[in-house]
C-alpha positions in Angstrom: 7.5 -9.6 -1.4 4.6 -11.9 -1.3 4.8 -15.0 -3.5 2.5 -17.3 -5.3 1.3 -18.9 -2.1 -0.6 -15.7 -1.4 -3.1 -16.5 -4.1 -4.6 -19.6 -2.5 -4.4 -18.0 0.9 -6.0 -14.8 -0.1 -8.9 -16.6 -1.8 -9.8 -17.8 1.7 -9.8 -14.2 2.9 -12.6 -13.4 0.5 -14.8 -16.5 0.8 -14.2 -17.9 4.3 -15.9 -16.7 7.5 -14.4 -18.2 10.6 -16.3 -17.6 13.8 -13.2 -16.6 15.9 -13.5 -13.8 18.5 -10.3 -12.7 20.2 -10.1 -11.8 23.8 -10.4 -8.0 23.7 -10.2 -6.9 27.4 -7.9 -7.5 30.3 -9.0 -6.4 33.7 -5.4 -5.7 34.8 -4.4 -3.3 32.1 -3.5 0.0 33.8 -1.7 3.3 33.2 -0.9 5.5 30.2 -1.2 3.9 26.8 0.2 5.6 23.7 -0.8 4.8 20.1 0.7 6.6 17.0 -0.5 6.1 13.5 -0.2 7.7 10.0 -4.0 7.9 9.5 -4.0 11.5 10.9 -6.0 12.7 7.9 -7.9 10.3 5.8 -9.0 7.2 7.8 -8.1 8.7 11.1 -11.7 8.7 12.4 -11.9 5.0 12.0 -8.7 4.4 14.0 -10.0 6.8 16.7 -13.1 4.7 17.0 -11.1 1.5 17.3 -8.8 3.0 20.0 -11.8 4.5 21.9 -13.5 1.0 21.9 -10.3 -0.5 23.3 -10.1 2.1 26.1 -13.8 1.6 26.9 -13.1 -2.2 27.3 -10.1 -1.5 29.4 -11.1 1.5 31.7 -7.8 1.2 33.7 -6.0 2.7 30.7 -5.5 6.4 30.0 -4.9 7.5 26.5 -4.3 10.7 24.6 -4.8 10.5 20.8 -1.7 11.2 18.8 -2.5 10.9 15.1 0.2 12.2 12.7 0.0 13.3 9.1 0.9 10.5 6.7 4.0 12.2 5.3 5.2 13.6 8.6 4.9 10.2 10.2 7.6 8.7 8.0 10.1 10.9 9.7 8.6 11.5 13.1 8.3 7.8 14.1 12.0 7.2 13.3 12.9 10.2 15.4 10.9 8.8 18.3 12.5 5.4 18.0 16.0 6.8 17.7 15.4 9.0 20.7 14.1 6.1 22.9 10.8 7.8 23.3 8.5 5.5 21.2 4.8 5.1 21.5 3.7 1.7 22.9 2.3 0.7 19.5 2.2 2.3 16.1 1.1 1.6 12.5 3.8 0.7 10.0 4.1 -0.6 6.5 4.9 -4.3 6.1 7.9 -5.3 4.1 11.3 -3.6 3.9 10.3 -0.8 6.3 9.4 -3.2 9.2 12.5 -5.3 8.4 14.7 -2.2 8.8 13.4 -1.4 12.3 13.4 -5.0 13.4 17.1 -5.1 12.3 17.6 -2.0 14.3 16.1 -3.7 17.4 13.3 -1.1 17.6 10.5 -3.6 17.8 9.6 -6.5 20.1 8.2 -9.8 18.8 4.6 -10.7 19.6 4.9 -14.5 19.4 3.3 -14.8 22.9 0.0 -13.2 21.9 0.1 -14.7 18.5 0.2 -18.2 19.9 -1.9 -17.4 23.0 -4.8 -16.2 20.9 -4.5 -18.6 18.0 -3.9 -15.7 15.6 -2.2 -17.9 13.1 -5.6 -19.4 12.2 -7.1 -16.0 11.5 -4.8 -14.8 8.6 -3.6 -16.3 5.4 -0.3 -18.1 5.8 1.3 -16.2 3.0 0.6 -12.9 4.8 1.9 -14.3 8.0 5.1 -15.5 6.3 5.8 -12.5 4.1 4.3 -9.5 5.9 4.3 -10.3 9.6 7.3 -12.6 10.1 10.8 -11.1 10.3 14.0 -13.0 11.3 11.9 -15.9 12.3 9.5 -14.1 14.7 6.1 -12.5 14.4 6.3 -8.7 14.8 3.0 -7.3 13.4 -0.8 -7.7 13.1 -2.3 -6.7 9.8 -5.1 -4.2 9.5 -5.4 -3.6 5.8 -4.7 -5.2 2.4 -4.6 -2.7 -0.5 -4.3 -3.2 -4.2 -3.1 -0.8 -6.9 -5.2 -0.3 -10.1 -6.5 2.2 -12.5 -9.6 4.0 -11.1 -11.7 6.0 -13.6 -14.6 8.3 -14.1 -17.3 6.2 -15.6 -19.2 9.2 -17.0 -16.2 10.4 -18.9 -15.6 7.0 -20.4 -19.2 6.9 -21.6 -18.9 10.5 -22.9 -16.0 9.7 -25.2 -17.1 6.2 -26.0 -13.9 4.7 -24.4 -13.7 1.0 -23.6 -11.8 -0.4 -20.7 -8.3 -1.3 -22.0 -6.8 -4.7 -21.4 -3.5 -4.2 -23.3 -0.9 -1.5 -23.5 -1.9 -0.5 -27.0 -5.5 -0.3 -26.0 -4.5 2.0 -23.1 -2.6 4.3 -25.5 -5.7 4.3 -27.8 -8.0 5.2 -24.9 -5.6 8.0 -23.8 -5.6 9.4 -27.3 -9.4 9.4 -27.3 -9.4 11.5 -24.3 -6.7 13.8 -25.7 -8.9 14.4 -28.8 -11.7 15.3 -26.4 -9.4 17.8 -24.6 -9.5 15.7 -21.4 -6.2 14.5 -19.9 -6.3 10.8 -19.6 -4.2 10.4 -16.5 -4.1 12.3 -13.2 -1.0 11.9 -11.1 -0.2 13.8 -7.8 3.4 13.2 -7.1 4.3 16.2 -4.9 5.1 13.7 -2.1 6.9 11.4 -4.5 5.3 8.0 -3.7 2.3 8.0 -6.1 4.8 8.0 -9.0 6.2 4.7 -7.9 3.0 2.9 -9.0 3.6 3.8 -12.7 7.2 2.4 -12.5 6.1 -0.6 -10.5 3.2 -1.6 -12.8 5.0 -1.0 -16.1 8.0 -3.0 -14.9 5.8 -5.8 -13.5 3.9 -6.1 -16.8 7.0 -5.9 -19.1 9.8 -7.6 -17.1 7.9 -9.6 -14.5 7.9 -10.0 -10.8 11.0 -12.2 -10.7 13.1 -9.6 -12.4 11.6 -6.9 -10.2 12.6 -8.9 -7.1 16.2 -8.9 -8.4 16.1 -5.2 -8.9 14.6 -4.6 -5.4 17.3 -6.7 -3.8 20.2 -5.0 -5.6 21.0 -8.0 -7.9 19.9 -6.2 -11.0 20.7 -2.7 -12.3 18.7 0.4 -13.0 20.6 0.7 -16.2 19.4 -2.8 -17.4 17.4 -2.9 -20.6 14.3 -3.9 -18.6 14.3 -0.7 -16.6 15.2 1.4 -19.6 12.3 -0.1 -21.5 9.9 0.6 -18.6 10.9 4.2 -18.5 10.7 4.5 -22.3 7.1 3.3 -22.2 6.2 5.7 -19.4 7.9 8.5 -21.3 5.7 7.8 -24.4 2.6 8.6 -22.3 4.1 11.7 -20.8 5.5 13.1 -24.1 2.1 12.5 -25.8 0.5 14.9 -23.2 -1.8 12.3 -21.7 -1.1 13.4 -18.1 -2.5 16.4 -16.3 0.4 18.9 -16.4 2.6 19.6 -13.4 2.1 16.3 -11.6 4.6 17.3 -9.0 2.3 20.2 -7.9 -0.4 17.9 -6.6 -1.0 15.3 -3.9 -2.6 11.9 -4.5 -6.0 13.0 -3.3 -6.0 16.1 -5.5 -5.3 13.9 -8.5 -8.1 11.6 -7.3 -10.4 14.5 -7.2 -9.4 15.6 -10.6 -10.8 12.3 -11.8 -13.9 12.7 -9.6 -14.5 16.2 -10.9 -14.1 15.2 -14.6 -10.8 17.1 -15.0 -9.1 13.8 -15.9 -10.3 10.4 -16.9 -8.3 8.0 -14.6 -5.6 7.7 -12.0 -3.3 4.8 -11.0 -3.8 4.5 -7.2 -4.5 2.1 -4.3 -7.8 0.9 -3.1 -7.9 3.6 -0.4 -9.2 5.9 -3.2 -12.5 4.1 -2.8 -12.7 5.4 0.8 -12.1 8.9 -0.4 -14.7 8.7 -3.1 -17.2 7.1 -0.7 -16.7 10.1 1.6 -17.6 12.3 -1.4 -20.9 10.3 -1.9 -19.6 8.6 -5.0 -21.0 5.2 -5.7 -18.6 2.4 -6.5 -19.4 0.8 -9.9 -21.6 3.8 -10.9 -19.7 7.1 -10.4 -16.3 5.4 -10.5 -14.9 2.0 -11.4 -11.5 0.4 -11.9 -9.5 -1.8 -14.2 -6.3 -3.8 -13.7 -3.2 -2.3 -15.2 -3.1 -3.6 -18.8 -0.9 -6.4 -20.2 2.2 -5.2 -21.9 3.9 -8.5 -22.8 1.5 -11.5 -22.9 4.2 -14.0 -21.8 4.9 -12.1 -18.6 2.9 -13.6 -15.6 0.6 -11.1 -14.1 1.2 -9.7 -10.6 -0.9 -7.6 -8.2 0.7 -4.8 -6.3 0.0 -3.0 -3.0 0.8 -2.3 0.6 -0.3 -4.0 3.9 -0.7 -1.7 6.9 0.1 -3.3 10.2 0.5 -2.4 13.9 3.6 -3.2 15.8 4.9 -3.0 19.4 7.9 -0.8 20.2 10.9 -2.5 21.8 10.9 0.3 24.4 7.2 0.4 25.0 6.3 1.7 28.4 3.1 -0.3 28.5 3.8 -3.4 26.4 0.9 -5.4 27.9 -1.6 -2.8 26.7 0.1 -2.6 23.3 -0.1 -6.3 22.8 -3.7 -6.4 24.0 -4.5 -3.6 21.5 -3.0 -5.7 18.7 -5.3 -8.6 19.7 -8.2 -6.1 19.6 -7.3 -5.2 16.0 -7.9 -8.8 15.0 -11.6 -8.6 15.8 -13.3 -9.4 12.4 -15.9 -6.6 13.1 -13.1 -4.1 13.5 -11.3 -5.4 10.4 -14.5 -5.1 8.3 -15.5 -1.7 9.6 -12.1 -0.3 8.8 -12.1 -1.9 5.4 -15.5 -0.5 4.5 -14.6 3.0 5.8 -11.1 3.3 4.4 -11.6 1.5 1.1 -9.3 -1.5 1.7 -9.7 -5.2 1.9 -9.6 -6.9 5.3 -6.8 -9.4 5.8 -8.7 -11.4 8.4 -10.1 -14.8 7.3 -13.0 -14.2 9.7 -14.5 -11.2 7.9 -17.8 -11.7 6.1 -16.8 -10.6 2.6 -20.4 -10.4 1.4 -20.4 -6.8 2.8 -17.9 -5.7 0.1 -19.2 -3.5 -2.7 -19.0 -4.7 -6.2 -15.7 -3.0 -7.0 -13.9 -4.3 -3.9 -15.3 -7.8 -4.5 -14.0 -7.8 -8.1 -10.6 -6.5 -6.9 -10.5 -9.5 -4.5 -11.0 -11.7 -7.5 -8.2 -10.0 -9.3 -5.8 -10.6 -6.5 -6.9 -14.3 -6.2 -6.4 -14.8 -10.0 -2.9 -13.2 -10.2 0.0 -15.6 -9.6 2.1 -13.1 -7.6 1.5 -10.2 -5.2 4.3 -7.6 -4.7 4.8 -4.8 -2.2 5.0 -1.4 -3.9 8.5 0.0 -4.5 9.1 1.9 -1.3 8.1 -1.2 0.7 10.0 -3.7 -1.4 13.6 -2.4 -1.4 16.1 -1.1 1.1 14.7 2.0 2.7 17.7 4.1 1.7 17.4 2.9 -1.9 13.7 3.6 -1.8 14.4 7.3 -1.1 16.7 7.4 -4.2 14.0 5.8 -6.3 11.2 8.0 -5.1 13.3 11.1 -5.9 13.9 9.7 -9.4 10.2 9.2 -10.1 9.5 12.8 -9.2 12.5 13.9 -11.2 11.2 11.9 -14.2 7.8 13.6 -14.2 9.6 17.0 -14.2 12.2 16.1 -16.9 11.3 12.8 -18.7 13.8 13.5 -21.5 16.8 12.8 -19.3 15.8 9.5 -17.8 18.8 7.5 -19.1 21.3 9.8 -17.4 19.1 9.9 -14.3 19.0 6.1 -14.1 22.8 6.0 -14.3 22.9 8.2 -11.2 20.2 6.1 -9.5 22.2 2.9 -10.1 25.4 4.4 -8.7 23.7 5.7 -5.6 21.7 2.5 -5.1 24.7 0.2 -5.5 26.5 2.3 -2.8 23.6 1.8 -0.4 23.3 -1.9 -1.0 27.1 -2.3 -0.5 26.9 -0.3 2.8 24.0 -2.4 4.0 26.1 -5.5 3.3 29.0 -4.0 5.2 31.0 -3.4 2.1 
């Protein structure tokens, strides 16, 4: 999880423009080159352009595109790694997931290209320390920085006269306004489980704080603690009041996002990639949709931002490691980082990116991140992968049966404790 040092470092991301251009081509790169990524649907076209540009700069390489659906990728890449048939390079989520495959000796460090291309000067030190460094070595290059917030339909807010809430009580009041207007306040598409984590993450961060959450993510706190029980009780209040679109587990995240876009719901708690989806639907940021930071629950709890960082890594068994490493250097080009950010709706991690190109919504989100004293990885990137699966199941179960959450959390704690013990060799 990223700590307070991220704030100063990220501020540089949004206000500094270093004129650093990495070496993008090597005349001696030859042979087959394989890239796998989870942008097979949304965002895939931008990755394809990046790969095509790299191949054009290195004509000795032969490449066949291999995009994979986001959900399928989570399993398929592990199968490839376990079967010793990995791609040369692939996208992966920073945090506990990279740590798990580093520990499994499935990745190779990239200290050589990191030092040889002075990449350490091109990214905030907090990102380098917390998202790219594992067991003392550099293993990844970041392509995205995302942030989780509440994205809303501005026309619906105007229609019911709703004001942007800054506290939990105000959020409940706004949700009630929409209910009185026969409009669900919240859209959630949790058919693939992970979108539900943002509700748990943000309520826990705003009520118990990032330090406690870190303890829970590392197995040093319990899912039966009062802090977790309270987070679920607050979430349950919203569900029981009928503020969510019914049958959340029947929808995916983009369907929930489109429910907001189409006026079927007022808002959805989601990552900044939603901006890329909306831009693709010709929605204008700050006009057709806007955002607000998840409201304060307890005033004495320090605020924290939440989100994932997408990276690219090099397989330990890469058939063409030189090409893979050169591709990672290619990804650090500030023009590539900016183009992907503008297309996919994320913020660029590179310090060399000209942030004046961001739209008003993204620029304000950058300021939110800079103002918060902590930045945390979302749940499934913050805890042991086996525990993350238990938790993701529980979020989906909760949306189907919120009345039984205390018994459910007892089962979650028992299963999570067993996984932590097994990971420690106990």
